[in-house]
N, C-alpha and C positions, 0 to 999 in steps of 0.2 A: 797194571801201571796206574789206571784211573782210580782204583780203590786205594792203592798205596798212597797216591798224592792227597786224596780227600781225607784219609785217616791221618796222614802226617800234618795236614792243616787243621785238623779238628772239626772239619765240616761233617764227616762221618765218624761214628764210634760203633764198635761192636754191640749188638743188642744183647744186654745181660739181664734185663728186667724179665719177670716171669710172665709168659703169654700162655694162657689156658686154651687148649684145643688146637694149638697150631701144628699143622703137619710139616715136620722137618724132613726135607729130602736128604738122603745120605750124601755126605760130601759137600752140601751146600753151607753157606755162611750167611748170617743175617746181620744187617747193620741198621742203625738209625741216625737221623740227622737231628742233633740237639736243638738246632735253631729252625727246624722245619725243612721240608724237602725243597722249598723255594730257595734255601740258602745254597743248594748244589747249583742251581741254575744261575743265581747271582754271582756265585764264584767264577763260573766259566764266562759269563758275560763281562765281568771285570777283567779277567785274563785276556780276553779278546781285544780289548781297547776300543771296541765299537761304541758308537753313539746309539743308545737304545731308546725308542719312543714306544710308549705303552698306549693302550686304549685306542688303537687305530683299527677300526672295523673295516677290512678290506671288502669291497662289493664287486668291482669290475677289474679285469686284467685284459688289456688290449695292445696290439702292436702299433707302435707310432715311430716312424722314421728309424727303423732298426733298433728300437728300444722297447722296453715294456712300460706301458702307461698304467699305473695302478691308481684306481679310484677308491675313495673310502667314504664312509657315511657323512663324516663332517670334514671340511677342509678341501683345498684344491687337490687335483691329481698330481702324482709325482712320477718321474720317469727313472728307470733303473736299467743297468746293463744285464743283470742277472736276477732272477726271482727264484727263491727256494720257498716252497709251501710245506709246512709241517703241522697244519692243523688236522683234525680228525677228517678221514677220507670223505665221508658224506658232505662235509663243508667245502671240500675242493669241487665237488660236483655241483654245489649251489651257486658257485661264482658265475658272474655274467660277464659279457664282453667277448672278445675274440677267442678266449680260452675255450669257449663252448664248442667251436668249430675245430680248434687245435687238437683237442683230445680226440684221437681217432677211435673208431668203433671197438676194436679189440681192447684198447686201453680202457675204454669206458666200461666194458663188460667186466674187466679185471677189477677196476676200482669199485664197480657196484657190488661185487661179491664180497667185499670186506664187511664185517659186522662187528658191533659193539654191544656190550651190556650197558644198561642204564641203571642208576641207583640214586638214592638221596644220601647226603651226608648232613649230620646234625651236630652242631657244636654248642656245648653248654659251658658257660663261663661263670666262675664263682669269685666271690669276695676272698681277699687274703684271709687265711685262718679257717676256711671251710674245710671240713673233714670228709674225704671220700673213703668210706670204710669197706674196702674189698680186698681179698687176699692176692689179687693179680694186678699187673699193670695194664693188661689188655686181655680180652677173652674172645674167642670165636664161638658163636652161639649156634648150636647145632639143630635146635628143634622150635625155633620161632618163625612164624610166617613173615614177620616184618623185619627183624633185626638179625644181622649176620655177625657184626663185629662191634665191640665196645672197647674203647681205650681211655684210660686216665692218662692224658697225654703227657703231663709234666712227669709222671711216675715212669712211663715208658721211656722218656728222653733223659731220665736221671738228673732232673733239674728241679727237684722238690725244694721249695724255699718258703719260710714263713711269710716272707715279704710279697710273695706272688700268689695270686689266687689260682687254685687248680682249675683244669679244664678237662672236659669229657667229650670225646668224639665218638659218634655212632654212625655205622654204615648200614644201610638197609640190604636185604637180600635182593638178588637180581629180579626174581619174580615180582616182589613188591614194587620195585623200581619201574618195571615195564607196565604193570597194572595201573600204576598212579602217575604215569609220566605227564599227563595233561590235567591232573587234579589240581584243585585249589591248593596253593602252597601252605596256607594257614591250616587247612584241614589235615594235610599230610604231616605237618609238624605236630599237631595235636595226637594224631594216630601213632606216630613214632614215640612221643612222650608217653603215651599210655601203655605201650608195650614195654618201654624201658622201666616204667615204674614196677612192672610185674617182674622183670629180670633182676633189677637192682632196687628193691623197695626202700633201701636205706639212704638213697641219694637225697641230699638237701636241695632246697629250692635254689635254682641258679640265678644269678644277677642278671644275666642276659642269655638269649638263645639265638642261634643263627642256623637257618635251614637252607641248604644248598642243592639244587637239582643238578645231577651230573649225567647229562643226556648221554655223552660218550665217555663211559667210565673205563672199561677195559676191553681191549680187542679180543673178540671170541673167535674171529676168523680173519687172519691178515690177508692183504692183497696177494693172490697166488703168482707164482713164477716171477717174483721180484726180489732181488737180493738187497733189500734195504732202501731202494729208491727207484724212481721211474721218471725218465726224461720225457717231458711232453713236447718240448721244442729245443732245437740245438742252437740255432742262431737267430736272435739272442737266446741264451739258455733259460729254459724254464723247467724246473725239476721239483719233484715232490718226494717226501720221505716222512720219516717219524715212526712211532711204534705201530701204526696201522701197516706197515710194510715189514714188521718183524714180529715182536710180541711185547706185551705190556709189563715190562719191568725194566730196571735200570740197564741191565745187559742189553735188552732190545733196543732201548734208546741209543746206547753207545754204538751198537752194530749198525744202526741206520745213519747215525752221525758220521761214522768213519766211511761208510759207503758214499754218502753225500759229499763229504769233503774230497774224497778220491775223484768223484766225477767232476766236481767243480774245479779241482786243481788241474786235471788233465785237459780242461776246456780253456784255462787261462792262457 
């Protein structure tokens, strides 16, 4: 039903562009988001009618008079009846305040056993009219120590237009990501670009480049013995979920979201 709704709204479309080296599982279906994957999140936030505040870096969660007091890097703390945490699992364990003692020993061990791969993503942005001359929309690279995936993003999304400059997205291998996790970002960018030049020598010079470190990229091992969520405290409710409790794809996110919604609903 989620896919049907997103397809009917045009948020998702079937992936029809040629992807080189993609392993297609029998019976599976692949989609792409023409306006980027954030459009899926924005769609659901709009549906919810909630007031959303971005760029709030939570640092402490503590109990105050039967409510949760949530502190952040900037601005005063705020109080809530229910707190749901869906950040990467290691970041839940980095939170300070009463939450440190609220998470019991067996929960802590479960949470600590979750693991993630790390990688870098590189975006290359071109002026309108630039030509990216490759026979595919995206390709999985099998034999490069640095680059695993290259995508001509506008081609992959079927939105090629002479008025809009093309863009190329590069994902590094997991090994490269872990080896260079704390390296100088400018050096990492240069390294990726030099490998990219060997893979696609015909690429023109981009107008701008953005390098993004993705410390928690994909879940390699989910929190064990949890069906999509974990209740840390019942009164008031403090609960955590996300793909760290299932697996890293859209289905995994939905499974966790449904599980969280059920737990919160039965608590209200």
